[in-house]
C-alpha positions as CSV (number, residue, x, y, z in Angstrom):
1,X,89.8,-32.2,15.0
2,X,92.0,-32.9,12.0
3,X,93.8,-29.7,12.3
4,X,94.2,-30.2,16.1
5,X,96.0,-33.7,15.4
6,X,98.2,-32.4,12.5
7,X,101.3,-31.9,14.4
8,X,101.2,-35.5,15.7
9,X,100.6,-37.2,12.6
10,X,103.0,-35.3,10.1
11,X,106.8,-34.7,10.0
12,X,107.0,-31.1,11.6
13,X,110.4,-30.5,10.1
14,X,109.0,-30.2,6.8
15,X,106.5,-27.5,7.8
16,X,107.3,-23.9,7.3
17,X,108.8,-21.9,10.0
18,X,106.3,-20.3,12.5
19,X,103.8,-23.3,12.1
20,X,103.7,-24.3,15.7
21,X,103.2,-20.7,17.0
22,X,100.3,-20.3,14.4
23,X,98.8,-23.7,15.3
24,X,98.8,-22.9,19.0
25,X,97.2,-19.5,18.3
26,X,94.4,-21.1,16.1
27,X,93.7,-23.9,18.8
28,X,93.7,-21.3,21.8
29,X,91.1,-19.4,19.7
30,X,89.1,-22.4,19.0
31,X,89.0,-23.4,22.7
32,X,88.1,-20.0,23.7
33,X,85.1,-20.0,21.3
34,X,84.2,-23.4,22.4
35,X,84.2,-22.3,26.1
36,X,82.2,-19.0,25.1
37,X,79.6,-21.3,23.2
38,X,79.4,-23.5,26.6
39,X,78.7,-20.4,28.6
40,X,75.9,-19.2,26.2
41,X,74.2,-22.4,26.4
42,X,74.4,-22.6,30.2
43,X,72.9,-19.0,30.3
44,X,70.0,-20.0,28.1
45,X,69.4,-23.1,30.1
46,X,69.3,-20.9,33.3
47,X,66.8,-18.4,31.8
48,X,64.2,-21.1,30.8
49,X,62.5,-21.9,33.9
50,X,61.0,-25.3,34.1
51,X,58.3,-26.7,36.7
52,X,58.8,-29.7,39.1
53,X,56.3,-32.7,38.9
54,X,54.0,-32.6,41.7
55,X,55.0,-35.9,43.1
56,X,58.7,-34.9,43.4
57,X,60.2,-32.3,45.7
58,X,63.1,-31.7,43.5
59,X,63.6,-32.2,39.9
60,X,67.3,-31.9,38.2
61,X,67.1,-29.7,35.2
62,X,68.6,-31.6,32.3
63,X,68.0,-28.9,29.8
64,X,71.6,-27.9,29.5
65,X,73.2,-31.3,28.8
66,X,70.4,-32.2,26.4
67,X,70.9,-29.0,24.3
68,X,74.8,-29.6,24.4
69,X,74.1,-33.2,23.0
70,X,71.7,-31.9,20.3
71,X,74.0,-29.2,19.1
72,X,77.0,-31.5,19.1
73,X,75.1,-34.5,17.6
74,X,76.3,-36.7,20.6
75,X,74.4,-39.8,22.0
76,X,73.4,-39.5,25.6
77,X,73.3,-42.2,28.2
78,X,70.0,-41.8,30.0
79,X,67.9,-43.1,32.9
80,X,64.2,-42.5,31.8
81,X,60.9,-43.2,34.1
82,X,58.1,-44.3,32.0
83,X,54.9,-43.0,33.9
84,X,52.5,-45.3,32.2
85,X,54.4,-48.6,33.2
86,X,55.9,-46.9,36.5
87,X,59.1,-48.5,35.1
88,X,62.7,-46.9,35.1
89,X,65.1,-48.1,32.3
90,X,68.5,-47.2,31.1
91,X,68.7,-46.1,27.5
92,X,71.1,-44.8,24.8
93,X,69.3,-41.9,23.0
94,X,70.5,-39.9,19.8
95,X,68.7,-36.5,20.6
96,X,67.4,-34.9,17.6
97,X,65.0,-32.0,18.6
98,X,63.8,-30.2,21.9
99,X,60.0,-29.4,21.5
100,X,58.1,-27.2,23.9
101,X,54.4,-28.3,24.5
102,X,52.1,-27.3,27.1
103,X,54.6,-25.7,29.7
104,X,56.9,-28.6,29.3
105,X,59.9,-29.8,27.2
106,X,60.0,-33.1,25.1
107,X,63.0,-34.6,23.5
108,X,62.4,-36.3,20.2
109,X,65.3,-38.8,19.4
110,X,66.4,-42.2,18.3
111,X,66.1,-44.8,21.3
112,X,68.7,-47.5,20.8
113,X,66.7,-49.7,23.3
114,X,63.6,-49.6,21.2
115,X,65.2,-49.1,17.8
116,X,62.9,-46.4,16.8
117,X,62.5,-42.6,17.1
118,X,60.5,-41.9,20.3
119,X,59.3,-38.9,22.2
120,X,60.5,-38.4,25.8
121,X,59.3,-35.8,28.3
122,X,62.3,-34.1,29.8
123,X,60.9,-34.0,33.5
124,X,61.0,-37.8,33.4
125,X,64.6,-38.1,32.9
126,X,66.7,-39.2,36.2
127,X,70.1,-39.1,34.6
128,X,71.6,-37.6,31.4
129,X,75.4,-38.1,30.5
130,X,76.7,-37.0,27.2
131,X,79.0,-39.7,25.4
132,X,81.6,-39.3,22.9
133,X,79.5,-41.3,20.1
134,X,78.4,-39.1,17.5
135,X,75.1,-39.8,15.3
136,X,73.7,-38.7,12.2
137,X,69.9,-38.0,11.9
138,X,69.8,-39.2,8.3
139,X,66.6,-38.2,6.4
140,X,64.5,-37.8,9.5
141,X,62.5,-34.6,9.6
142,X,60.6,-33.2,12.5
143,X,57.8,-32.0,10.2
144,X,57.1,-35.5,8.8
145,X,57.3,-37.0,12.4
146,X,54.8,-34.6,13.8
147,X,52.4,-34.5,10.8
148,X,48.6,-34.2,11.9
149,X,49.9,-34.3,15.5
150,X,47.8,-31.8,17.6
151,X,50.6,-31.5,20.2
152,X,53.0,-34.0,21.1
153,X,51.0,-37.3,21.4
154,X,51.2,-39.2,18.0
155,X,48.8,-41.7,16.8
156,X,48.2,-43.9,13.6
157,X,44.7,-42.6,12.8
158,X,43.4,-39.9,10.6
159,X,40.4,-38.3,12.4
160,X,38.7,-35.5,10.7
161,X,37.1,-33.2,13.2
162,X,34.4,-30.6,12.5
163,X,33.7,-28.1,15.4
164,X,31.5,-25.2,15.7
165,X,32.6,-22.4,18.0
166,X,30.1,-19.6,19.2
167,X,30.6,-16.0,18.2
168,X,31.7,-15.3,21.8
169,X,35.0,-17.2,21.3
170,X,35.4,-17.4,17.5
171,X,38.0,-14.7,17.4
172,X,40.0,-16.2,20.2
173,X,40.2,-19.5,18.4
174,X,41.5,-17.7,15.4
175,X,44.3,-16.3,17.4
176,X,45.5,-19.7,18.9
177,X,48.9,-20.8,17.9
178,X,48.7,-24.1,16.4
179,X,51.1,-26.9,15.1
180,X,48.6,-28.4,12.8
181,X,46.8,-26.0,10.1
182,X,43.0,-26.2,10.3
183,X,40.4,-25.0,7.8
184,X,38.2,-22.1,9.4
185,X,35.0,-20.8,7.9
186,X,33.1,-17.8,9.1
187,X,29.4,-18.5,9.4
188,X,26.7,-15.9,8.9
189,X,25.8,-15.8,12.7
190,X,29.4,-14.9,13.4
191,X,30.2,-18.5,14.8
192,X,33.3,-20.4,13.4
193,X,33.4,-23.7,11.6
194,X,36.7,-25.4,12.5
195,X,38.0,-28.4,10.5
196,X,41.1,-30.3,11.1
197,X,42.6,-33.7,10.7
198,X,44.7,-35.2,13.6
199,X,46.2,-38.5,14.2
200,X,45.1,-38.8,17.9
201,X,42.1,-37.5,19.6
202,X,42.9,-37.0,23.2
203,X,45.0,-33.9,23.1
204,X,42.6,-32.3,20.7
205,X,39.6,-33.0,22.8
206,X,41.3,-31.6,25.9
207,X,41.8,-28.4,23.9
208,X,38.3,-28.3,22.8
209,X,37.1,-28.8,26.3
210,X,38.4,-25.6,27.7
211,X,35.9,-23.8,25.6
212,X,33.1,-25.7,27.4
213,X,29.6,-25.1,25.8
214,X,31.1,-22.4,23.4
215,X,32.4,-25.3,21.3
216,X,30.3,-28.1,19.6
217,X,31.8,-31.2,18.1
218,X,29.8,-32.0,15.0
219,X,31.9,-34.7,13.5
220,X,32.8,-37.4,13.9
221,X,29.5,-38.6,15.1
222,X,31.0,-41.4,17.2
223,X,33.4,-38.9,19.2
224,X,30.3,-36.6,19.5
225,X,28.4,-39.5,21.2
226,X,31.4,-40.2,23.3
227,X,31.6,-36.7,24.5
228,X,27.9,-36.8,25.4
229,X,28.2,-39.9,27.4
230,X,31.2,-38.2,29.1
231,X,29.3,-35.3,30.1
232,X,26.3,-37.2,31.4
233,X,28.8,-39.0,33.6
234,X,30.4,-35.8,34.7
235,X,26.9,-34.3,35.5
236,X,26.0,-37.5,37.6
237,X,29.3,-37.0,39.6
238,X,28.1,-33.4,40.6
239,X,24.6,-34.2,41.5
């Protein structure tokens, strides 16, 4: 930016011969590279296929402008729909990171409306416009922000789970790609004792449920009882 403005802020008569020609060549190369960079991002955004929410016939893909804004560290003007409150709001967001989880993308960034870092589901954006305002992430780290977060939903608790997986699925559990590092112990009968601490129970339980009766929650006792009650209600539903 400084180099591009140089001819307009100094006495060009004092510059060496050929400066203008050299300046034009450098700026032409810069804009060519910038255009190439833009094309690469567009191609990446087109290659990544995103789904459409079941309740909407069409869903605009904001992946490209969001990636652009993250790389350029530019604030975005956005219209966002909060599903839990069925509410649409206008927000200014400093986009920090784009995180893929469970076949969808989430944007993690500083929300000027709430004055804190928030997580936004990309498919819930209704509008995204890149502004000229730059931002600085400061000392924010994605590792610390998502510490003990099983997938994307963050909580304030520290829940230590102990789960026993049967020999039939133990090897598949070991192959799972996880964002939280568990402690895994092989048991004599071929089963697997799985221990992990998470800050929110819902997403972890959803992951456990995919293994059905091959996974048994041993601890915490309160959640074990809650799952038992849920299974009883489920059984009643199918009678």
